[in-house]
N, C-alpha and C positions, 0 to 999 in steps of 0.2 A: 601503582603509580607507573610513569613512563618517561624518560631523559632522552635530550638529543643535545648536542652540542650546538648554540648556537649564540651570535653577537644579539644583542637587547635589539628590539624595534627593525627589524629589518626584514624583506619579504624572504618567503623560503626559496632555494635554487635547487636545480636538478642534481645539484653534488652533494646537497645534504642527507644525512642518514639517517632515518627513525630505527628507535630501539623503543621498542616493548618489553615490560617487565610484570605484566600483567597483560590479559587480553580482553575484549568487551565481552559482555552478555551475547546469547548465541540464541539464536532463531532459527527455526527449519520452513521454508515456502517449498510447498508440492503443488505442481500447474497440472490442470487437464484441460486441454486444449479445444476440447469440442464444444459445440452448442448446437440449440436447435436448428436457429438461423442464425447468421451474423447481421447484426444490429449497423445503420446505417451511418452512427456517430463512431461508432469502435472500433480505437486502433489497438487493441489490446491483440495477443496471439490467440486469435481463437478461431477454429473452421467448424464450418456447417457440419453438422452429423449425415454423412449419407447413409440410413441405415441405422443397425444396432454400433455402436462402437466397438473396438478390440480388447476390452474391459481388461479379461485376463492376462492379455500378453501385455497391456501396457503397464497393469499393476507388477506383473514380473520384471517388466524394463526400471519399473520407479526404485524395486527393491535393488535391482541389479546397479541401478546409479547409486543409490546409496551406497551401498558397500563398497564400491568403487570411490567416493567421496570420504569414507570414513577417516583413512589417513590424517588427513588434512583438517580434522577436529575429533581427532582421539581426546577423550575422556573429559571433554567439555559438556558442560549440562547444558539441555533444551530448556528455554522458561517458555516457549510459545510457537506452536504448530500453526500456519496458515492454509486453508487447502482454497486455493483462487484458479481463477480460467479466464475464458471458458463457462461451464458449468459443473462446477465438480458434483454436483447433485444429480447427475445425468449418471454416476458409479450406481450400483447397488450398495444399500448396505452391507451387504456381507462383503463385496471387494473393499470397501473401506475398514471395513472389521479386519480382513487381513492385512492390508496397509496399515493399518495403525499397531496391528500387532510386531508388524515385522521391525517398524519403528522404533518401538518398545524395547526388544530385543536387541536392538543395536545401538541406540543413543541412550544415555541417560537421561530421563525426563525428570522435571522439578514435580513435586507430588503434587500443587497446584496449578500445572503447567495450562495455560491457556491453548485452546482447540478449536479454532475456528473454522467452519465449512461456511461458502459462499454458495447460493442456494438462488435458484429464479423460481415463481410463480406457478410457470407451466410444468413445473417438475416436483410440485407441493403433492405430498400424499402423507396422510396420517401415519402409516405402516412404515414406510420408508422412512421418517422425520424420526419415529419411535426408535427403529434400527438404526440411525445414524447416532442417536442420543447413547443408546446404549453400548455402540461400539467406542464413545468416548469422546465425541463431539459434545462441548457444552457451550459453545459461543456459536449463532448461526448468523451469517449474514445476507439479508434478502435484497435482491434487484427488484425492488417497486418501481421505480424512477417516477411513477404519477400513477393516481387512481382514477383519471379521467382518460374514457375510452378513446376520443377523438387526439388525446394526446399521445397514448400509447400507440396508436397507428401512426401518428406520424414520427414515431421514434422505432418505427418497425419491430415492434415488441410480439412475442407471441402470443403474451397473454393478456388478456382485459380486465375491466375495475373489477370484476366479482372475483374474479381466480385469483385478484391481488390481495383482496379484504381477508379470503378466504385463507390465502397462505401466510398472512398476518398474522390473521388470529390463531391458527395453529401451530407458527412457530413460536409463538408468545407463549402459547399454553404447555408446549412439547421442552421447549428448552429454557424460557426465562430471560436466559441474557441474549439479546436480540438487536444487531442493527436493521435498520432501514435505509434503505440508499434511494436517495430522492434526484430529481435535476430541476433544475429552474430555470427560467428565460427561453423554454421550449418555444418551439414554432407555434406564430399565433396567441402565445400566452398572456395574460394578464394578469397584475399582480394580485388580483383577489383571487384567480386560478392557481397560482402560485400558492399561494395562501391558504387555499381549501384543501389542496396535496397535504400539505403539511399538516395541519389539522385532522384530515385523516390519517394521516401516520401516528399521531401523537395518541388520538383516539384507541389506537390499539395497544398504549401502554410499553413503546419501547425502548431500551433500557441505552441505546444510541442513536443518534439520524447522522448517516453523511450526504450533507448538502452540496450539491455539485453544480456551477452554471454550467450548461451547454457550452461546449467550444468546439468548432470546426478544425478537425487535427486533419494532416496532411494525408493521401491515403487511404481516404475514408471514400464511401457512396457520397456522404454529405459534401464531401471536397469538390467532389466533382459534380456534383447538382445540389451547391447549398440550397438548403431552405429560408423564407422569409424568419428573422430571429427580432426580437424586442432591440428597440433602440439601445445603446449603452446606456444611457439615463435611465431605462425602465428596468433593464437588467440591474444596474446601482440599487434602484427602490426594494427590487424585491429580494438583494442580498442583505442589504438594511432590514427589511421584515421577517425573513426569515430568521435573522440573529436575533432580533429582538423578541420577536415569539419564540423561541427556543430557549431563550433566557428566561423569560416570562415564566414559563413553563419547568424551570428548575434544571436545564440543562447544561452544562459548562462547554463554551466554546475553548475546544483546546488546540486547535489544530486549522490550518487554513479551511477545511472543508468537513470536520469533525467536532461533532458536539455529545456528549454522555452526561448520565448522571453522574453524581460523585463517585470517584472511583470505579467506573464500569468504562475508563477509558480502554483502547483498545492496545493491548500490550504487546502485539504482533507489531501494529503500525507506530506505535511510540519508539519501538526497539529502531525501526528505521529511521526513524524523525531523530534518535539520539546517537545515531551513527553506534549502531550496534552490529554484530555481526549475524549474517544468514546464510545458511547452506540453502541453495535450490536447487531441486530436481523436478526433472520432466520436461518436457519439451519446451523451449524457449526459456525455460525458468532463469534468474540471474544468481550472482550470488557474489558476499564479500565477505572475506577473511581473512583475519589478521592474523600475524605470524609474530615470533620474537623482532624482525627484522623488516618486515614492507607490510602492505596490505595488498589483496590481489583481489579481482573481481574477476567472475566468469560468465560464460552463457553459453547454453544447450542449446543445441539444433534447433530452430523451430518448427518446420514440419514434423507432425507426427510419424510420417512415415519413413521421413532423412534420421530421426531421433531412435526409433525402433531399429532402425539399419544399424546405427552406430553404437548403440547398445550392443549389440549383437556384435561388432566389432570391436568391442571394446572401451570405446572411449567416445562420451557423449556429449563430450565440451567440444565446441566448436571455437573458442575465444577464451582464450584467458590473459591477463595483463598486470602487470605490480601498477599500481597508482604511487606516480612520483609524487616526492614530497612538494613540489610545485606546486601540483593540484588539490593535496588534501585538503587546503584551508578551502577551497571552494566545494568540494563535495560536502565536506563540513556543512558548510552554510546552507549549502541547497536544502539539505535533510533539517538542522537543526532550527533554520530561521519560517519553519512553516509551522511551529510551535507558538500559539500566541503570546504565550508565558516565558519562551523563549528557553536558554539552558542556563546553568551556572558555567562561566566562564571558567573554571578549573576542568570544564568536560573537554574543552577544546585539546589541551594537551594528554587526556587520559584517552582520546579517543582518537587520534593524529599521533601521537609520539611526539609530538613539535612545540616549541616554544611557542606562547602567547605572543612574546615579543613580535612574529613573522605576521601576524593580523594585527597588529597596533596602528598602524596606518590606515588600514580599511575601515574599522571602531572606530576612529576618529570622523573618516570623510563620512561614515556613516550618521553619525552622533552630528555633526556639523550641519549636517543636509535633512535633521530630523527623521529618519528612518530607523533610527537606533536610541534606547535610550540610553540616559548618560547615568550607568549602574556599575558601581564598581567591583560588583560580585556577580552577575549576568550579564548575558549577550538576552536580548529583549528586543524584540520589533517594537516600534511604536504603532497605532494605529496607522497613519499615513505609511509607513513600512509595512504592516499587515497588506496594505492597499496596492503598492507598488513594491510588492515583494519581490520583483524581477531585478528590478532598479537596485534593491538592497544586495541580492545575493551578486549583480555583478561586481559589486565593490569589494569580494572576495576570491575573483574568479581571477586565474592567471591570463596574461593577455590574449594569450591564443588559445585559451576555454572557450565553450559556450553554455548554458544552460542546458542540461536534460534533468528529464526525470516523466514521474508517471505518479498521479495521487493514486491513497487508499482510503 
């Protein structure tokens, strides 16, 4: 339980003090920044590998990064680890095994901790996948995007449809607990083509599907030379059809773009959406760590070479800032309101240290606007609120804040 002295029903101000008496759950994110090729739609911190990646040096740097960060999380247990990128499956199974062993030696893990590895079909090999599993990976997230050769070429992917099918089959056979990443509203895509991709994915019996609407992000190749995309109404039809098809197949729609079999939601991502803490190591990794009197965000140096150099110099953190009380409500809303079932109202106080009164006005405006359910126990977006999530979140933001973030 957290406490902070506030007058009821007033927004937080910069002078308010946050006090935590217990801390949120903790997860670990590990970033591997290299890809075989930079996709034209991608705005993540990924860099095209020029030959072999510096695997040993990078794993050494990750271990040093973790050791330097330990005082901030000392004694706290980790319930989920996520290897993201980039393409973490470019690492050898031996390197991942060494890294996981180093993590276990330095952080107490829950016995049933979820350990997710992102992989691309172009790196799928039976022996390598078995090595990842033997090292401790118990959940694989496979970046399929499409099972259509023409659409894969339009997206700049390095794999083809046959590779996508083989990789999906190998992933499910090896790990069981598998997420397949798909995109819809692709260049030149029809509704039937989008559903064909989804049916192909379901044919491999994954436990989780992430279905993303392709968006054109700033500072990407697509932003400089935008492809012709389906009209907004066509894209909306695709979204509704995707959601209905997955519901009929027994998948729960628990987050904006995430669908899972019952009980197999991604625990690492749920930790983000429920405003838990996460330590981030690796080039460009972000972290959110709560202390007894503040919440701190960190960002590592983005460029792999700069990250390695800064590790050698003793500090990989490029930016460190405390989230002020005035910004915590907006940051909480940007995460929690992505969940279709919302969160318990009590979670706001538990994860921010603020009185529920500071968001009373925002909740009332959202409810009157039809974006939030009128529920005394939960903060739950309505169907309209899910469709217009940015408008809903904006009601909780401090006047000078702007929405930011990335989907999982």
